[in-house]
N, C-alpha and C positions, 0 to 999 in steps of 0.2 A: 538420495534425498540430501538436501544441503541443511541438516540438522547436524552441526558440527559447532562443538564451539573449540575455536583453534587457541591451542596454549602449547607454548615452546614446541611446535610442533608435534604435539599428540593430539589426537582427538578423545573427548569427551562426553558422558552424558549429558544432555541437555533436557532440563524439563521444560514443557512447553504447555501453557496456559489458554485460554481465551481470549484473556487480556493481557497486552504485553504494551511496555513503557520505552520506547525508542531514545527521548530527550538525554538531554548531557546536563543542563543546566537548570532550566526553568520550563514547567509545563504551556505549552502555549495553545493545543488545538488537540482533539480527540477524533478519531475517526472511526466509525462503529458501521457495520453493516452485518448481512448474512451471506452464505454462500449455499448456492441451491443447484442440484444436479440439473442435467441438460432440458430437463421439461419445464425450469422456469418455478415449481411447485415446491419438488420434494426438499424438504433441508438438506445439507452435505456433511451430517455428523461426521466429525474426525480430519476433515478437510484441512489441512493446512496450509495459511496462509503467510506470505513471506512480502515484507516489504523493508524499503531502502528507500532513501531520499538523500537530497542534499542539507548541508546546513542553513544556518541564516547568511553565509556570504556566497553559495551557490557553489560549495563544494562538496564532494564526497567524503573525502580524507582531506587530514591537514599535511601542509610540507610534501606533496606529492607521494604520501605513502600509499600503498596499492590499498583495494577493496572498497568499502564502505564504514563508515564510521555510524553513521546513523539506521539501523537495522535491526528489524526483529521478527518471530515467529508467532503465529497465533493459532491454535485451533480450535476451529468451530464446535461448539456445544450440539445439544440435540436437536436446537431448532435453528442452527447454522451459523448462530451469531460472533461475530469475534470483535475484539476491537483493540485499535492501537491508541495509546497518547501519546506524544510527541509535540514537536514545535511545528509552525509553518515552513515548508523550506521555501526557500530562494531560487529565481531564476539562475540560469550559470553566468558565470561573469562578464560574459560577452552581450548580456540584457535583450539576449534575441527569441527567448523559447519560454513561455509559461513554467510557474515552480509546477511539481509535478511531483509522483509518488510512484516507483514502481510496485508492482504487485506479480507475485507470481503462486500458485496453487498448486499442492501435490500429497498425496497421500495414499493409504492402500483403497485400491481402485478408484484413483484421481490420478487419471496420468496427469504426468510435468505441465504446466501449460502457464504465460504469460494471461491475465488480463491488460486492459486497456488502461494506460496511464490514469491516476487521478488526476482530475485539474480542479483548478477554482473559479467560479462562475466570476467573482470579482477582481480575478487577475486582469491588469490591463493589457500584457501581453496575449493574451489566449484573443484569437481572431473572433469575429462574430458568429462566422460563416462556420466555426470549429464547435462553438456553444450550440449553435442550429443543430447543425448535424448528431449531435452528443444527444440532443433531444430525441430525437428521432431514431435513436438506436443505431445510429451507423458507425465506424470503427475511426472518430476523433477522440477519443478520452472519455473518460468520466468525467464530464463534466459536473459538478458538485455544487448546490449554493449550501449556504452556512446559516449556523445561528449564532449571536455571539451570547456568553453568559462571563461578562465581568472582563476578563483578558482571553479568554478559551473561546477559540472558533469551534461549533461540533458539526462534525458533516458525516453524514450518512449516507450509505451506498449498500450495494449490492452485486454480488458476485455470480453471473449464470454460467456453469462450467461446460468445457465443450466435451465432446467424445473421444477427441484423440489427443496426444501429444503433441507439443511446440518443441519440443526439445529434450 
Protein backbone atom coordinates (compact mmCIF):
# COMPACT_ATOMS: atom_id res chain seq x y z
CA UNK A 1 0.00 0.00 0.00
CA UNK A 2 1.10 3.58 -0.54
CA UNK A 3 0.41 4.51 3.06
CA UNK A 4 3.81 5.81 4.01
CA UNK A 5 5.13 9.11 5.18
CA UNK A 6 8.70 9.64 4.06
CA UNK A 7 10.85 11.09 6.81
CA UNK A 8 14.61 11.00 6.23
CA UNK A 9 14.22 7.67 4.46
CA UNK A 10 12.25 6.09 7.31
CA UNK A 11 8.69 4.87 7.10
CA UNK A 12 6.36 5.95 9.88
CA UNK A 13 2.72 5.31 10.70
CA UNK A 14 0.21 7.59 8.98
CA UNK A 15 -3.30 8.07 10.29
CA UNK A 16 -5.98 8.35 7.64
CA UNK A 17 -9.33 10.07 8.09
CA UNK A 18 -12.41 10.38 5.87
CA UNK A 19 -11.59 14.08 5.32
CA UNK A 20 -8.13 15.18 4.19
CA UNK A 21 -6.53 18.55 3.37
CA UNK A 22 -4.01 18.78 0.51
CA UNK A 23 -3.59 22.53 0.00
CA UNK A 24 -0.51 24.48 0.97
CA UNK A 25 -1.55 28.14 1.22
CA UNK A 26 -5.23 28.69 0.65
CA UNK A 27 -8.37 26.63 0.42
CA UNK A 28 -10.01 26.88 -2.97
CA UNK A 29 -11.97 23.68 -3.48
CA UNK A 30 -13.64 20.72 -1.82
CA UNK A 31 -13.91 17.37 -3.58
CA UNK A 32 -16.30 14.98 -1.89
CA UNK A 33 -17.85 11.73 -2.89
CA UNK A 34 -18.58 8.13 -2.12
CA UNK A 35 -16.87 4.85 -2.94
CA UNK A 36 -19.17 2.00 -3.93
CA UNK A 37 -18.48 -1.67 -4.54
CA UNK A 38 -18.68 -3.04 -8.07
CA UNK A 39 -22.49 -3.25 -7.86
CA UNK A 40 -22.61 0.56 -7.68
CA UNK A 41 -24.85 0.46 -4.58
CA UNK A 42 -22.97 -1.06 -1.64
CA UNK A 43 -20.75 1.47 0.20
CA UNK A 44 -17.05 0.47 0.28
CA UNK A 45 -16.39 1.24 3.94
CA UNK A 46 -12.66 1.38 4.65
CA UNK A 47 -11.62 1.89 1.02
CA UNK A 48 -8.63 4.23 0.89
CA UNK A 49 -8.70 6.97 -1.76
CA UNK A 50 -5.33 8.48 -2.74
CA UNK A 51 -5.40 11.80 -4.63
CA UNK A 52 -2.63 13.90 -6.16
CA UNK A 53 -2.56 16.84 -8.54
CA UNK A 54 -0.59 19.80 -9.83
CA UNK A 55 -0.29 23.17 -8.14
CA UNK A 56 -1.55 26.53 -9.45
CA UNK A 57 1.34 26.57 -11.96
CA UNK A 58 0.62 23.10 -13.36
CA UNK A 59 3.57 21.44 -11.58
CA UNK A 60 3.51 18.35 -9.40
CA UNK A 61 6.51 19.55 -7.41
CA UNK A 62 8.88 22.51 -7.19
CA UNK A 63 12.27 22.82 -8.87
CA UNK A 64 12.12 19.43 -10.56
CA UNK A 65 11.92 17.51 -7.28
CA UNK A 66 10.50 13.99 -7.68
CA UNK A 67 7.07 13.03 -6.39
CA UNK A 68 3.82 14.83 -5.80
CA UNK A 69 3.70 17.75 -3.41
CA UNK A 70 -0.10 18.03 -3.29
CA UNK A 71 -1.25 14.56 -2.30
CA UNK A 72 -3.31 12.89 0.37
CA UNK A 73 -5.31 9.90 1.48
CA UNK A 74 -8.86 9.64 2.78
CA UNK A 75 -10.63 6.55 4.09
CA UNK A 76 -14.27 5.95 3.23
CA UNK A 77 -16.61 5.93 6.22
CA UNK A 78 -19.46 3.45 6.72
CA UNK A 79 -21.51 5.18 4.00
CA UNK A 80 -18.53 5.19 1.62
CA UNK A 81 -18.09 8.97 2.04
CA UNK A 82 -14.74 10.73 1.77
CA UNK A 83 -13.60 14.32 1.22
CA UNK A 84 -10.52 16.25 0.10
CA UNK A 85 -9.98 20.00 0.56
CA UNK A 86 -7.37 21.48 -1.74
CA UNK A 87 -6.66 24.10 -4.37
CA UNK A 88 -7.95 23.75 -7.89
CA UNK A 89 -5.10 22.29 -9.96
CA UNK A 90 -3.84 24.01 -13.09
CA UNK A 91 -3.22 22.52 -16.50
CA UNK A 92 0.32 21.35 -17.25
CA UNK A 93 2.65 24.21 -18.31
CA UNK A 94 2.17 23.20 -21.97
CA UNK A 95 -1.44 24.37 -21.60
CA UNK A 96 -2.83 21.51 -23.69
CA UNK A 97 -4.14 19.10 -21.04
CA UNK A 98 -7.25 19.93 -18.98
CA UNK A 99 -6.71 20.38 -15.22
CA UNK A 100 -7.32 17.13 -13.40
CA UNK A 101 -6.87 15.15 -10.20
CA UNK A 102 -5.47 11.62 -10.21
CA UNK A 103 -7.19 9.11 -7.91
CA UNK A 104 -6.44 5.55 -6.88
CA UNK A 105 -8.35 3.33 -4.49
CA UNK A 106 -7.18 0.35 -2.44
CA UNK A 107 -7.65 -1.27 0.94
CA UNK A 108 -8.59 -4.49 2.63
CA UNK A 109 -10.70 -6.41 0.14
CA UNK A 110 -10.20 -3.63 -2.45
CA UNK A 111 -7.64 -4.37 -5.17
CA UNK A 112 -5.44 -1.35 -5.99
CA UNK A 113 -6.97 0.47 -8.93
CA UNK A 114 -6.98 3.73 -10.85
CA UNK A 115 -10.19 5.67 -11.23
CA UNK A 116 -10.73 7.97 -14.14
CA UNK A 117 -9.19 11.41 -13.66
CA UNK A 118 -11.45 13.98 -12.03
CA UNK A 119 -11.81 16.88 -14.49
CA UNK A 120 -13.79 20.10 -14.31
CA UNK A 121 -16.78 20.87 -16.51
CA UNK A 122 -15.85 24.57 -16.80
CA UNK A 123 -12.26 23.91 -17.99
CA UNK A 124 -11.78 25.57 -21.42
CA UNK A 125 -9.27 22.85 -22.38
CA UNK A 126 -11.84 20.09 -21.96
CA UNK A 127 -13.22 18.92 -25.28
CA UNK A 128 -16.98 18.79 -25.73
CA UNK A 129 -16.74 15.14 -26.78
CA UNK A 130 -14.80 14.33 -23.59
CA UNK A 131 -17.46 15.96 -21.43
CA UNK A 132 -20.27 14.18 -23.30
CA UNK A 133 -18.50 10.80 -23.09
CA UNK A 134 -18.08 11.25 -19.35
CA UNK A 135 -21.77 12.01 -18.88
CA UNK A 136 -22.52 8.71 -20.67
CA UNK A 137 -20.14 6.90 -18.31
CA UNK A 138 -17.43 6.23 -20.88
CA UNK A 139 -13.69 6.39 -20.12
CA UNK A 140 -12.75 10.02 -20.53
CA UNK A 141 -12.58 11.26 -16.97
CA UNK A 142 -14.94 12.16 -14.21
CA UNK A 143 -16.02 15.52 -15.61
CA UNK A 144 -17.91 17.25 -12.85
CA UNK A 145 -19.70 20.56 -12.57
CA UNK A 146 -19.17 22.43 -9.35
CA UNK A 147 -20.98 24.91 -7.21
CA UNK A 148 -19.33 27.98 -5.73
CA UNK A 149 -19.59 29.21 -2.17
CA UNK A 150 -17.67 32.50 -1.98
CA UNK A 151 -14.17 31.56 -3.15
CA UNK A 152 -14.57 27.80 -2.71
CA UNK A 153 -15.65 25.43 -5.47
CA UNK A 154 -17.42 22.25 -4.31
CA UNK A 155 -17.24 19.13 -6.48
CA UNK A 156 -19.11 15.91 -5.74
CA UNK A 157 -18.32 12.59 -7.42
CA UNK A 158 -18.69 8.89 -6.83
CA UNK A 159 -16.28 6.04 -7.48
CA UNK A 160 -17.46 2.59 -8.52
CA UNK A 161 -14.84 -0.04 -7.76
CA UNK A 162 -13.65 -2.61 -10.26
CA UNK A 163 -13.33 -6.28 -9.34
CA UNK A 164 -9.67 -6.56 -10.35
CA UNK A 165 -6.48 -4.62 -9.65
CA UNK A 166 -4.93 -2.27 -12.20
CA UNK A 167 -1.43 -2.44 -10.75
